[in-house]
Short mmCIF file of the C-alpha atoms (twelve columns), coordinates in Angstrom:
data_MODEL
# 
_entry.id   MODEL 
# 
loop_
_atom_site.group_PDB 
_atom_site.id 
_atom_site.type_symbol 
_atom_site.label_atom_id 
_atom_site.label_alt_id 
_atom_site.label_comp_id 
_atom_site.label_asym_id 
_atom_site.label_seq_id 
_atom_site.Cartn_x 
_atom_site.Cartn_y 
_atom_site.Cartn_z 
_atom_site.pdbx_PDB_model_num 
ATOM 1  C CA . MET A 1  -3.680  -12.449 17.409 1 
ATOM 2  C CA . CYS A 2  -4.487  -11.170 13.947 1 
ATOM 3  C CA . SER A 3  -7.631  -12.397 12.290 1 
ATOM 4  C CA . LEU A 4  -6.032  -11.836 8.854  1 
ATOM 5  C CA . VAL A 5  -2.465  -13.053 9.359  1 
ATOM 6  C CA . ARG A 6  0.072   -11.691 6.842  1 
ATOM 7  C CA . LYS A 7  3.168   -13.716 6.075  1 
ATOM 8  C CA . TYR A 8  6.510   -13.284 4.328  1 
ATOM 9  C CA . LYS A 9  7.456   -15.589 1.449  1 
ATOM 10 C CA . SER A 10 9.435   -17.603 4.028  1 
ATOM 11 C CA . GLY A 11 6.136   -18.402 5.778  1 
ATOM 12 C CA . ASP A 12 6.974   -16.362 8.897  1 
ATOM 13 C CA . GLU A 13 4.245   -14.056 10.198 1 
ATOM 14 C CA . ILE A 14 4.778   -10.326 9.610  1 
ATOM 15 C CA . ARG A 15 5.045   -8.707  13.037 1 
ATOM 16 C CA . LYS A 16 5.301   -5.176  14.391 1 
ATOM 17 C CA . GLY A 17 8.982   -4.307  14.914 1 
ATOM 18 C CA . ASP A 18 10.348  -6.553  12.157 1 
ATOM 19 C CA . ASN A 19 13.378  -5.142  10.347 1 
ATOM 20 C CA . VAL A 20 12.860  -5.366  6.580  1 
ATOM 21 C CA . LEU A 21 14.172  -4.072  3.272  1 
ATOM 22 C CA . PHE A 22 11.701  -1.699  1.609  1 
ATOM 23 C CA . HIS A 23 12.671  -0.784  -1.943 1 
ATOM 24 C CA . GLY A 24 16.253  -1.642  -1.016 1 
ATOM 25 C CA . ASN A 25 16.290  0.539   2.115  1 
ATOM 26 C CA . ARG A 26 16.430  -0.584  5.730  1 
ATOM 27 C CA . ALA A 27 12.988  -0.161  7.248  1 
ATOM 28 C CA . LYS A 28 10.831  -1.389  10.107 1 
ATOM 29 C CA . VAL A 29 7.296   -2.772  10.274 1 
ATOM 30 C CA . GLU A 30 5.556   -0.188  12.431 1 
ATOM 31 C CA . LEU A 31 2.031   -1.649  12.372 1 
ATOM 32 C CA . VAL A 32 0.267   -4.727  11.091 1 
ATOM 33 C CA . ALA A 33 -3.377  -3.732  10.707 1 
ATOM 34 C CA . CYS A 34 -5.308  -6.963  10.890 1 
ATOM 35 C CA . ASP A 35 -6.954  -7.113  14.316 1 
ATOM 36 C CA . GLN A 36 -9.984  -4.935  15.111 1 
ATOM 37 C CA . ASN A 37 -9.228  -5.359  18.838 1 
ATOM 38 C CA . GLU A 38 -5.928  -3.435  18.590 1 
ATOM 39 C CA . ILE A 39 -6.592  0.303   18.888 1 
ATOM 40 C CA . GLU A 40 -3.928  1.397   16.361 1 
ATOM 41 C CA . ALA A 41 -4.897  -1.280  13.857 1 
ATOM 42 C CA . ALA A 42 -8.646  -0.634  14.144 1 
ATOM 43 C CA . TRP A 43 -8.370  2.893   12.679 1 
ATOM 44 C CA . HIS A 44 -6.338  1.712   9.673  1 
ATOM 45 C CA . MET A 45 -8.743  -1.157  9.114  1 
ATOM 46 C CA . LYS A 46 -11.775 1.149   9.288  1 
ATOM 47 C CA . GLU A 47 -10.240 3.674   6.892  1 
ATOM 48 C CA . HIS A 48 -8.210  1.439   4.563  1 
ATOM 49 C CA . GLY A 49 -8.829  -2.197  5.444  1 
ATOM 50 C CA . GLY A 50 -6.012  -4.374  6.708  1 
ATOM 51 C CA . GLY A 51 -2.410  -3.902  5.729  1 
ATOM 52 C CA . VAL A 52 1.095   -3.094  6.881  1 
ATOM 53 C CA . LEU A 53 2.648   0.255   7.877  1 
ATOM 54 C CA . ILE A 54 6.346   0.450   6.989  1 
ATOM 55 C CA . LEU A 55 8.699   3.075   8.456  1 
ATOM 56 C CA . ASP A 56 11.633  3.961   6.186  1 
ATOM 57 C CA . ALA A 57 13.144  6.836   8.160  1 
ATOM 58 C CA . GLU A 58 15.887  7.603   5.629  1 
ATOM 59 C CA . VAL A 59 13.888  7.911   2.401  1 
ATOM 60 C CA . SER A 60 10.105  7.661   2.288  1 
ATOM 61 C CA . GLY A 61 8.945   7.981   5.899  1 
ATOM 62 C CA . ARG A 62 5.796   5.986   6.618  1 
ATOM 63 C CA . THR A 63 4.079   3.969   3.909  1 
ATOM 64 C CA . PHE A 64 0.823   2.069   4.465  1 
ATOM 65 C CA . ILE A 65 0.418   -0.902  2.140  1 
ATOM 66 C CA . PRO A 66 -3.213  -2.077  2.017  1 
ATOM 67 C CA . ALA A 67 -3.744  -5.829  2.309  1 
ATOM 68 C CA . ASP A 68 -5.127  -6.056  -1.234 1 
ATOM 69 C CA . GLN A 69 -1.817  -4.682  -2.554 1 
ATOM 70 C CA . LEU A 70 0.293   -7.237  -0.675 1 
ATOM 71 C CA . ASP A 71 1.171   -10.397 -2.554 1 
ATOM 72 C CA . ASP A 72 0.356   -13.622 -0.767 1 
ATOM 73 C CA . GLY A 73 3.602   -14.201 1.078  1 
ATOM 74 C CA . ALA A 74 4.852   -10.601 1.020  1 
# 
């Protein structure tokens, strides 16, 4: 479980694998970096702090959004 839970405006927790719209494009949440015990997340947290990695395969590829750039209730 994430120590710094991120949520959508609906109140639902952001989870790896969620399908989302990213700048109007279909995308997928590839990583939620908020738990130091998860190997993938730990690197992002060490380098950039917590956040969310979005995969938009059609347009922008992978985009990491640091936690401090996410609105409360992304």
